[in-house]
C-alpha positions in Angstrom: 0.3 -0.2 0.1 2.9 3.0 -0.5 1.0 4.2 -3.4 -1.4 5.6 -0.8 1.3 7.6 0.4 2.2 8.4 -3.1 -0.7 9.8 -3.0 -0.8 11.4 -0.7 2.1 13.5 -0.3 1.5 14.5 -4.0 -1.6 15.9 -2.6 -0.1 17.8 0.4 3.0 19.1 -2.0 0.8 20.5 -4.9 -0.8 21.9 -1.8 2.0 23.0 -0.3 2.6 25.0 -3.5 -0.3 26.0 -4.5 -0.5 28.0 -0.4 3.4 29.1 -2.2 2.0 31.1 -4.7 -1.0 32.6 -3.5 1.4 34.1 -0.5 3.4 35.1 -3.3 0.6 36.9 -5.7 -0.8 38.6 -2.0 2.7 40.5 -1.4 3.0 41.3 -4.5 -0.5 43.0 -4.3 0.2 45.0 -1.2 2.9 46.0 -2.9 1.1 47.5 -5.5 -0.3 50.7 -3.5 0.3 53.5 -4.8 1.0 52.6 -8.4 -1.6 52.2 -9.7 -2.8 54.4 -13.4 -6.4 55.8 -13.3 -9.4 53.7 -15.0 -9.6 56.1 -17.2 -7.9 58.2 -19.9 -9.0 61.8 -18.7 -10.9 62.6 -15.6 -13.3 65.1 -14.5 -14.2 64.3 -11.3 -12.7 60.8 -8.3 -14.6 59.8 -5.4 -13.9 58.6 -3.4 -15.9 56.4 -0.6 -13.3 56.3 2.0 -16.2 53.8 4.9 -19.0 52.2 4.8 -21.9 53.8 4.6 -25.1 52.8 5.1 -28.2 53.7 3.6 -31.5 52.5 3.4 -32.9 49.1 4.5 -29.8 48.2 5.6 -27.5 48.1 3.0 -24.0 48.5 3.6 -22.1 50.2 1.3 -18.3 49.8 1.8 -15.4 51.8 0.1 -15.6 52.4 -3.4 -13.7 54.7 -6.0 -15.0 56.9 -9.0 -14.2 58.6 -11.9 -16.1 60.8 -13.7 -15.6 62.0 -16.8 -18.1 63.9 -19.5 -17.4 61.5 -22.6 -16.9 57.6 -23.4 -13.2 56.5 -23.2 -11.4 53.0 -22.9 -11.9 51.6 -19.3 -8.4 50.1 -18.3 -7.5 47.4 -15.9 -5.6 49.3 -12.7 -3.9 45.2 -12.1 -3.2 42.4 -13.7 -5.3 38.9 -12.5 -7.7 37.1 -14.0 -11.8 37.9 -15.8 -13.6 35.5 -13.0 -17.1 36.7 -13.6 -18.5 39.4 -15.7 -22.5 40.3 -15.2 -25.2 42.9 -15.6 -26.7 45.6 -13.1 -29.4 46.6 -15.6 -28.3 48.5 -18.4 -24.4 48.7 -17.4 -21.8 45.9 -17.3 -19.9 45.0 -14.6 -16.4 42.1 -14.5 -14.0 40.9 -11.5 -11.1 39.9 -11.9 -9.2 38.5 -9.3 -4.9 38.6 -8.4 -4.2 36.3 -5.3 -7.0 36.9 -2.3 -7.5 40.3 -4.2 -11.3 41.4 -6.5 -11.7 44.6 -8.8 -14.5 44.8 -10.0 -15.1 47.4 -12.6 -18.8 48.6 -12.7 -20.6 51.2 -15.2 -19.7 49.5 -18.1 -21.1 49.9 -21.6 -19.5 47.6 -23.5 -17.4 45.0 -22.1 -14.9 42.9 -24.0 -13.4 40.6 -21.8 -14.5 37.8 -20.6 -14.6 35.3 -17.5 -10.8 33.5 -17.5 -9.5 36.1 -19.8 -5.4 37.0 -17.6 -5.6 40.8 -18.1 -2.5 42.9 -17.6 -2.2 46.3 -15.8 -3.8 48.6 -18.9 -5.4 46.4 -21.3 -8.8 47.2 -22.5 -11.2 45.7 -20.7 -14.4 47.9 -22.1 -15.8 51.0 -23.1 -18.0 53.5 -20.1 -21.1 53.4 -20.0 -23.4 57.3 -20.2 -26.3 58.8 -20.3 -25.9 61.9 -21.5 -22.8 63.9 -19.7 -23.0 61.8 -17.2 -20.2 59.2 -17.0 -19.0 57.3 -14.2 -16.4 54.0 -13.5 -16.3 52.8 -10.1 -13.8 50.5 -9.2 -14.5 47.9 -5.9 -11.5 46.2 -4.4 -12.4 43.5 -2.3 -10.4 40.2 -0.4 -12.6 36.8 -0.5 -13.8 37.0 3.3 -15.4 39.8 1.5 -14.0 42.1 2.7 -14.5 45.8 1.6 -11.6 47.4 0.9 -10.9 51.3 0.2 -8.9 51.2 -3.8 -7.8 55.2 -3.1 -4.4 54.0 -1.9 -3.3 52.4 -4.6 -3.7 54.6 -7.0 -0.8 57.0 -7.6 -0.8 60.3 -6.3 0.2 61.8 -8.6 -1.8 61.4 -11.5 -5.2 63.0 -10.4 -5.1 66.6 -8.7 -6.8 67.9 -5.2 -9.2 69.5 -7.2 -10.9 66.6 -8.9 -10.8 64.7 -5.6 -14.0 64.9 -3.5 -13.8 62.6 0.0 -17.5 60.8 1.5 -16.9 59.4 4.6 -19.9 58.5 6.6 
């Protein structure tokens, strides 16, 4: 019965490799704080919803960031990852990517160019922004595998925008 021991050893080694790889990916992701470029080329206003906000019926909308503009633009990936979901929310689409234990959701897409399972590079085009009249806004939500929402603002390069563009909403 040496084969079951060999099989168990193999499974143990695969799990160790996976866990080490995941840990390395998480460190790389955390080290990327302050390096992300904006997801759109021209931005009029940035709204940082820094803390949880409870609105009606106990719905909790946690930290997220929105980038406003006045025209349809391509949306680019702020960080590399694998597309784990593309879904519709009413008239708009959203794409969710994963890197290690972290998820980035891009919401308010009018057109999506990626599909589930695609590997993204930082700066790759994900889709085009949805606009209604001159109201165009991409929202980015950052979370982890525990579904904990994380304030994405600290991941973006600060020199790419001015304080005049930033509006922080903290509740």
